[in-house]
GUNURO-995375 format. One record per atom (N, C-alpha, C): residue number from 1; residue in three letters; x negated, y negated, z. Coordinates in steps of 0.2 Angstrom, whole numbers, plus 5000, padded with zeros to 4 digits. Each point is the difference from the previous one (the first is absolute). Last residue first. Layout:
<zanus>
+-----+------+------+------+------+
! pos ! code !    x !    y !    z !
+-----+------+------+------+------+
! NUM !  ALA !    X !    Y !    Z !
...
+-----+------+------+------+------+
</zanus>
This chain:
<zanus>
+-----+------+------+------+------+
! pos ! code !    x !    y !    z !
+-----+------+------+------+------+
!  83 !  GLY ! 4707 ! 4642 ! 4758 !
!  83 !  GLY ! 4999 ! 4997 ! 5006 !
!  83 !  GLY ! 5005 ! 4993 ! 5002 !
!  82 !  ILE ! 5000 ! 5017 ! 4982 !
!  82 !  ILE ! 4993 ! 4999 ! 5001 !
!  82 !  ILE ! 4999 ! 4997 ! 5007 !
!  81 !  LEU ! 5022 ! 5006 ! 4993 !
!  81 !  LEU ! 4995 ! 5004 ! 4998 !
!  81 !  LEU ! 4993 ! 5000 ! 5002 !
!  80 !  HIS ! 5015 ! 4982 ! 4999 !
!  80 !  HIS ! 5002 ! 5004 ! 5005 !
!  80 !  HIS ! 4995 ! 5005 ! 5001 !
!  79 !  ASP ! 4999 ! 4988 ! 4980 !
!  79 !  ASP ! 4997 ! 4995 ! 5005 !
!  79 !  ASP ! 5000 ! 5005 ! 5006 !
!  78 !  ILE ! 5011 ! 5009 ! 4980 !
!  78 !  ILE ! 4994 ! 5000 ! 5001 !
!  78 !  ILE ! 4996 ! 4997 ! 5005 !
!  77 !  ALA ! 5027 ! 5007 ! 5004 !
!  77 !  ALA ! 4997 ! 4996 ! 4996 !
!  77 !  ALA ! 4993 ! 5001 ! 5001 !
!  76 !  GLY ! 5016 ! 5011 ! 5013 !
!  76 !  GLY ! 4999 ! 5002 ! 4993 !
!  76 !  GLY ! 4997 ! 4996 ! 4996 !
!  75 !  ASP ! 5008 ! 4995 ! 5022 !
!  75 !  ASP ! 5003 ! 5000 ! 4996 !
!  75 !  ASP ! 5001 ! 5004 ! 4993 !
!  74 !  THR ! 4988 ! 5000 ! 5027 !
!  74 !  THR ! 4999 ! 4997 ! 4992 !
!  74 !  THR ! 5007 ! 5002 ! 4997 !
!  73 !  GLY ! 4983 ! 4999 ! 5025 !
!  73 !  GLY ! 5007 ! 5001 ! 4998 !
!  73 !  GLY ! 4999 ! 4998 ! 4991 !
!  72 !  VAL ! 4983 ! 5009 ! 5020 !
!  72 !  VAL ! 5001 ! 4998 ! 4995 !
!  72 !  VAL ! 5007 ! 5000 ! 4998 !
!  71 !  GLY ! 4982 ! 5001 ! 5022 !
!  71 !  GLY ! 5007 ! 5001 ! 4999 !
!  71 !  GLY ! 5000 ! 4997 ! 4994 !
!  70 !  VAL ! 4980 ! 5009 ! 5014 !
!  70 !  VAL ! 5001 ! 4994 ! 4997 !
!  70 !  VAL ! 5008 ! 5002 ! 4997 !
!  69 !  ARG ! 4980 ! 5012 ! 5018 !
!  69 !  ARG ! 5007 ! 5000 ! 4996 !
!  69 !  ARG ! 5002 ! 4992 ! 4999 !
!  68 !  PHE ! 4975 ! 5011 ! 5006 !
!  68 !  PHE ! 5005 ! 4995 ! 5002 !
!  68 !  PHE ! 5005 ! 5001 ! 4994 !
!  67 !  GLY ! 4981 ! 5011 ! 4996 !
!  67 !  GLY ! 5003 ! 5004 ! 5006 !
!  67 !  GLY ! 5004 ! 4996 ! 5003 !
!  66 !  PRO ! 4982 ! 4988 ! 4988 !
!  66 !  PRO ! 5002 ! 5006 ! 4998 !
!  66 !  PRO ! 5003 ! 5004 ! 5006 !
!  65 !  ARG ! 5001 ! 4974 ! 5001 !
!  65 !  ARG ! 4994 ! 5005 ! 5000 !
!  65 !  ARG ! 5003 ! 5005 ! 4998 !
!  64 !  ILE ! 5006 ! 4972 ! 5001 !
!  64 !  ILE ! 5001 ! 5008 ! 4998 !
!  64 !  ILE ! 4996 ! 5004 ! 5001 !
!  63 !  GLY ! 4997 ! 4975 ! 5002 !
!  63 !  GLY ! 4999 ! 5004 ! 5005 !
!  63 !  GLY ! 5002 ! 5008 ! 5000 !
!  62 !  LEU ! 5003 ! 4980 ! 4985 !
!  62 !  LEU ! 5004 ! 5000 ! 5004 !
!  62 !  LEU ! 4998 ! 5005 ! 5006 !
!  61 !  ALA ! 4985 ! 5000 ! 4982 !
!  61 !  ALA ! 5001 ! 4994 ! 5003 !
!  61 !  ALA ! 5004 ! 4998 ! 5006 !
!  60 !  LEU ! 5001 ! 5020 ! 4987 !
!  60 !  LEU ! 4995 ! 5001 ! 5004 !
!  60 !  LEU ! 4998 ! 4991 ! 5003 !
!  59 !  LEU ! 5018 ! 5004 ! 4984 !
!  59 !  LEU ! 5002 ! 5004 ! 5005 !
!  59 !  LEU ! 4994 ! 5000 ! 5006 !
!  58 !  GLU ! 4995 ! 4990 ! 4978 !
!  58 !  GLU ! 5006 ! 4996 ! 5005 !
!  58 !  GLU ! 5001 ! 5002 ! 5006 !
!  57 !  THR ! 4988 ! 5014 ! 4986 !
!  57 !  THR ! 4997 ! 4994 ! 5001 !
!  57 !  THR ! 5003 ! 4996 ! 5005 !
!  56 !  ALA ! 5011 ! 5015 ! 4988 !
!  56 !  ALA ! 4997 ! 5005 ! 5006 !
!  56 !  ALA ! 4995 ! 4993 ! 5003 !
!  55 !  VAL ! 5013 ! 4994 ! 4981 !
!  55 !  VAL ! 5003 ! 5001 ! 5006 !
!  55 !  VAL ! 4996 ! 5004 ! 5006 !
!  54 !  LYS ! 4989 ! 4996 ! 4979 !
!  54 !  LYS ! 5002 ! 4994 ! 5004 !
!  54 !  LYS ! 5004 ! 5002 ! 5005 !
!  53 !  SER ! 4996 ! 5019 ! 4987 !
!  53 !  SER ! 4994 ! 4997 ! 5004 !
!  53 !  SER ! 5001 ! 4993 ! 5004 !
!  52 !  VAL ! 5017 ! 5009 ! 4987 !
!  52 !  VAL ! 4999 ! 5005 ! 5005 !
!  52 !  VAL ! 4994 ! 4997 ! 5005 !
!  51 !  GLN ! 5004 ! 4991 ! 4978 !
!  51 !  GLN ! 5004 ! 4998 ! 5004 !
!  51 !  GLN ! 5000 ! 5004 ! 5007 !
!  50 !  ASP ! 4986 ! 5007 ! 4983 !
!  50 !  ASP ! 4997 ! 4994 ! 5001 !
!  50 !  ASP ! 5006 ! 4997 ! 5006 !
!  49 !  ALA ! 5004 ! 5020 ! 4992 !
!  49 !  ALA ! 4995 ! 5001 ! 5003 !
!  49 !  ALA ! 4998 ! 4994 ! 5003 !
!  48 !  LEU ! 5016 ! 4999 ! 4983 !
!  48 !  LEU ! 5003 ! 5002 ! 5006 !
!  48 !  LEU ! 4995 ! 5002 ! 5006 !
!  47 !  GLN ! 4994 ! 4994 ! 4977 !
!  47 !  GLN ! 5003 ! 4995 ! 5003 !
!  47 !  GLN ! 5002 ! 5001 ! 5008 !
!  46 !  GLY ! 4992 ! 5017 ! 4986 !
!  46 !  GLY ! 4994 ! 4996 ! 5002 !
!  46 !  GLY ! 5003 ! 4993 ! 5003 !
!  45 !  TYR ! 5014 ! 5017 ! 4991 !
!  45 !  TYR ! 4997 ! 5002 ! 5007 !
!  45 !  TYR ! 4994 ! 4995 ! 5003 !
!  44 !  THR ! 5021 ! 4990 ! 4986 !
!  44 !  THR ! 4995 ! 5005 ! 4998 !
!  44 !  THR ! 4997 ! 5001 ! 5008 !
!  43 !  LEU ! 5026 ! 4989 ! 4996 !
!  43 !  LEU ! 4991 ! 4999 ! 5003 !
!  43 !  LEU ! 4997 ! 5007 ! 4997 !
!  42 !  SER ! 5025 ! 4984 ! 4993 !
!  42 !  SER ! 4997 ! 5006 ! 5001 !
!  42 !  SER ! 4991 ! 4999 ! 5003 !
!  41 !  ARG ! 5030 ! 4990 ! 4994 !
!  41 !  ARG ! 4993 ! 4999 ! 5003 !
!  41 !  ARG ! 4996 ! 5007 ! 5002 !
!  40 !  GLU ! 5024 ! 4996 ! 4995 !
!  40 !  GLU ! 4996 ! 4999 ! 4993 !
!  40 !  GLU ! 4992 ! 4998 ! 5002 !
!  39 !  ALA ! 5014 ! 5015 ! 5017 !
!  39 !  ALA ! 5003 ! 4995 ! 4996 !
!  39 !  ALA ! 4998 ! 4999 ! 4992 !
!  38 !  ALA ! 4983 ! 5012 ! 5014 !
!  38 !  ALA ! 5007 ! 4998 ! 5005 !
!  38 !  ALA ! 5002 ! 4996 ! 4995 !
!  37 !  VAL ! 4978 ! 5019 ! 4999 !
!  37 !  VAL ! 5005 ! 4996 ! 4997 !
!  37 !  VAL ! 5006 ! 4998 ! 5003 !
!  36 !  VAL ! 4974 ! 5009 ! 5002 !
!  36 !  VAL ! 5005 ! 4998 ! 5004 !
!  36 !  VAL ! 5005 ! 4996 ! 4995 !
!  35 !  ALA ! 4978 ! 5011 ! 4994 !
!  35 !  ALA ! 5002 ! 5003 ! 5007 !
!  35 !  ALA ! 5006 ! 4999 ! 5002 !
!  34 !  VAL ! 4985 ! 4997 ! 4974 !
!  34 !  VAL ! 5006 ! 4998 ! 5004 !
!  34 !  VAL ! 5001 ! 5004 ! 5007 !
!  33 !  LYS ! 4975 ! 4997 ! 4988 !
!  33 !  LYS ! 5008 ! 5004 ! 4999 !
!  33 !  LYS ! 5005 ! 4998 ! 5005 !
!  32 !  ASP ! 4977 ! 4993 ! 4998 !
!  32 !  ASP ! 5004 ! 4995 ! 4995 !
!  32 !  ASP ! 5007 ! 5005 ! 5000 !
!  31 !  PRO ! 4979 ! 5009 ! 5011 !
!  31 !  PRO ! 5003 ! 4991 ! 5003 !
!  31 !  PRO ! 5006 ! 4998 ! 4998 !
!  30 !  THR ! 4987 ! 5025 ! 5002 !
!  30 !  THR ! 5007 ! 4996 ! 4996 !
!  30 !  THR ! 5002 ! 4993 ! 5002 !
!  29 !  ALA ! 4982 ! 5013 ! 5012 !
!  29 !  ALA ! 5000 ! 5004 ! 4993 !
!  29 !  ALA ! 5004 ! 4996 ! 4996 !
!  28 !  GLU ! 4998 ! 4990 ! 5020 !
!  28 !  GLU ! 4994 ! 5000 ! 4997 !
!  28 !  GLU ! 5001 ! 5004 ! 4994 !
!  27 !  ALA ! 5019 ! 4998 ! 5014 !
!  27 !  ALA ! 4998 ! 4992 ! 4996 !
!  27 !  ALA ! 4994 ! 5001 ! 4997 !
!  26 !  HIS ! 5010 ! 5020 ! 5011 !
!  26 !  HIS ! 5002 ! 4997 ! 4994 !
!  26 !  HIS ! 4998 ! 4994 ! 4996 !
!  25 !  ARG ! 4991 ! 5005 ! 5021 !
!  25 !  ARG ! 4998 ! 5005 ! 4995 !
!  25 !  ARG ! 5003 ! 5000 ! 4994 !
!  24 !  ALA ! 5009 ! 4986 ! 5017 !
!  24 !  ALA ! 4992 ! 4999 ! 4998 !
!  24 !  ALA ! 4997 ! 5003 ! 4995 !
!  23 !  ILE ! 5021 ! 5005 ! 5011 !
!  23 !  ILE ! 5000 ! 4995 ! 4996 !
!  23 !  ILE ! 4993 ! 4998 ! 4996 !
!  22 !  VAL ! 5000 ! 5017 ! 5017 !
!  22 !  VAL ! 5005 ! 5002 ! 4993 !
!  22 !  VAL ! 5000 ! 4993 ! 4996 !
!  21 !  SER ! 4991 ! 4996 ! 5022 !
!  21 !  SER ! 4994 ! 5004 ! 4994 !
!  21 !  SER ! 5005 ! 5003 ! 4994 !
!  20 !  PHE ! 5013 ! 4987 ! 5016 !
!  20 !  PHE ! 4996 ! 4996 ! 4996 !
!  20 !  PHE ! 4994 ! 5005 ! 4997 !
!  19 !  VAL ! 5016 ! 5008 ! 5015 !
!  19 !  VAL ! 5002 ! 5000 ! 4993 !
!  19 !  VAL ! 4997 ! 4995 ! 4997 !
!  18 !  ALA ! 4987 ! 5008 ! 5019 !
!  18 !  ALA ! 5005 ! 5004 ! 4996 !
!  18 !  ALA ! 5004 ! 4999 ! 4995 !
!  17 !  SER ! 4975 ! 4990 ! 5007 !
!  17 !  SER ! 5005 ! 5001 ! 5003 !
!  17 !  SER ! 5005 ! 5003 ! 4995 !
!  16 !  LYS ! 4979 ! 4997 ! 4995 !
!  16 !  LYS ! 5002 ! 5006 ! 5003 !
!  16 !  LYS ! 5006 ! 5000 ! 5004 !
!  15 !  SER ! 4988 ! 4981 ! 4988 !
!  15 !  SER ! 5004 ! 5004 ! 4996 !
!  15 !  SER ! 5001 ! 5006 ! 5002 !
!  14 !  SER ! 5000 ! 4983 ! 5020 !
!  14 !  SER ! 4994 ! 5002 ! 4994 !
!  14 !  SER ! 5004 ! 5003 ! 4994 !
!  13 !  PHE ! 5003 ! 4984 ! 5025 !
!  13 !  PHE ! 5002 ! 5003 ! 4994 !
!  13 !  PHE ! 4996 ! 5003 ! 4995 !
!  12 !  PRO ! 4995 ! 4989 ! 5023 !
!  12 !  PRO ! 4999 ! 5007 ! 4998 !
!  12 !  PRO ! 5003 ! 5002 ! 4994 !
!  11 !  PRO ! 4986 ! 4982 ! 4996 !
!  11 !  PRO ! 5002 ! 5006 ! 5003 !
!  11 !  PRO ! 5005 ! 4997 ! 5005 !
!  10 !  PRO ! 5002 ! 4990 ! 4975 !
!  10 !  PRO ! 4997 ! 5000 ! 5008 !
!  10 !  PRO ! 5000 ! 5005 ! 5003 !
!   9 !  LEU ! 4997 ! 5002 ! 4973 !
!   9 !  LEU ! 5006 ! 4998 ! 5007 !
!   9 !  LEU ! 4995 ! 5000 ! 5006 !
!   8 !  THR ! 4991 ! 5005 ! 4978 !
!   8 !  THR ! 4999 ! 4995 ! 5006 !
!   8 !  THR ! 5004 ! 4997 ! 5004 !
!   7 !  ARG ! 5001 ! 5017 ! 4980 !
!   7 !  ARG ! 4996 ! 5002 ! 5004 !
!   7 !  ARG ! 4998 ! 4995 ! 5006 !
!   6 !  LEU ! 5015 ! 4997 ! 4983 !
!   6 !  LEU ! 5002 ! 5005 ! 5003 !
!   6 !  LEU ! 4997 ! 5003 ! 5004 !
!   5 !  SER ! 4993 ! 4979 ! 4986 !
!   5 !  SER ! 5006 ! 5001 ! 5007 !
!   5 !  SER ! 5001 ! 5006 ! 5002 !
!   4 !  ALA ! 4988 ! 5001 ! 4981 !
!   4 !  ALA ! 4997 ! 4999 ! 5006 !
!   4 !  ALA ! 5004 ! 5000 ! 5007 !
!   3 !  THR ! 5008 ! 5003 ! 4977 !
!   3 !  THR ! 5000 ! 5003 ! 5004 !
!   3 !  THR ! 4995 ! 5002 ! 5007 !
!   2 !  ASN ! 5014 ! 4983 ! 4984 !
!   2 !  ASN ! 4996 ! 5000 ! 5002 !
!   2 !  ASN ! 4998 ! 5005 ! 5005 !
!   1 !  MET ! 5016 ! 4997 ! 4978 !
!   1 !  MET ! 5001 ! 5000 ! 5008 !
!   1 !  MET ! 4992 ! 5000 ! 5001 !
+-----+------+------+------+------+
</zanus>
């Protein structure tokens, strides 16, 4: 995992964002440790942090900012956990 990507999130998102900060701390400390398992697929903390960063960037591009409410629907699949 590229830990630099954790520090280069576009503003106003940062590693101090509530959920992301927890993921980022685990990703920096144990990037290869399994974070999520669903069916026969898993993601490490490093992979999860990278995916969360990508979703945050996409949301910013759509004009979503901290404090905005975003609905999330999921069936328990890993892809739905991320975004």
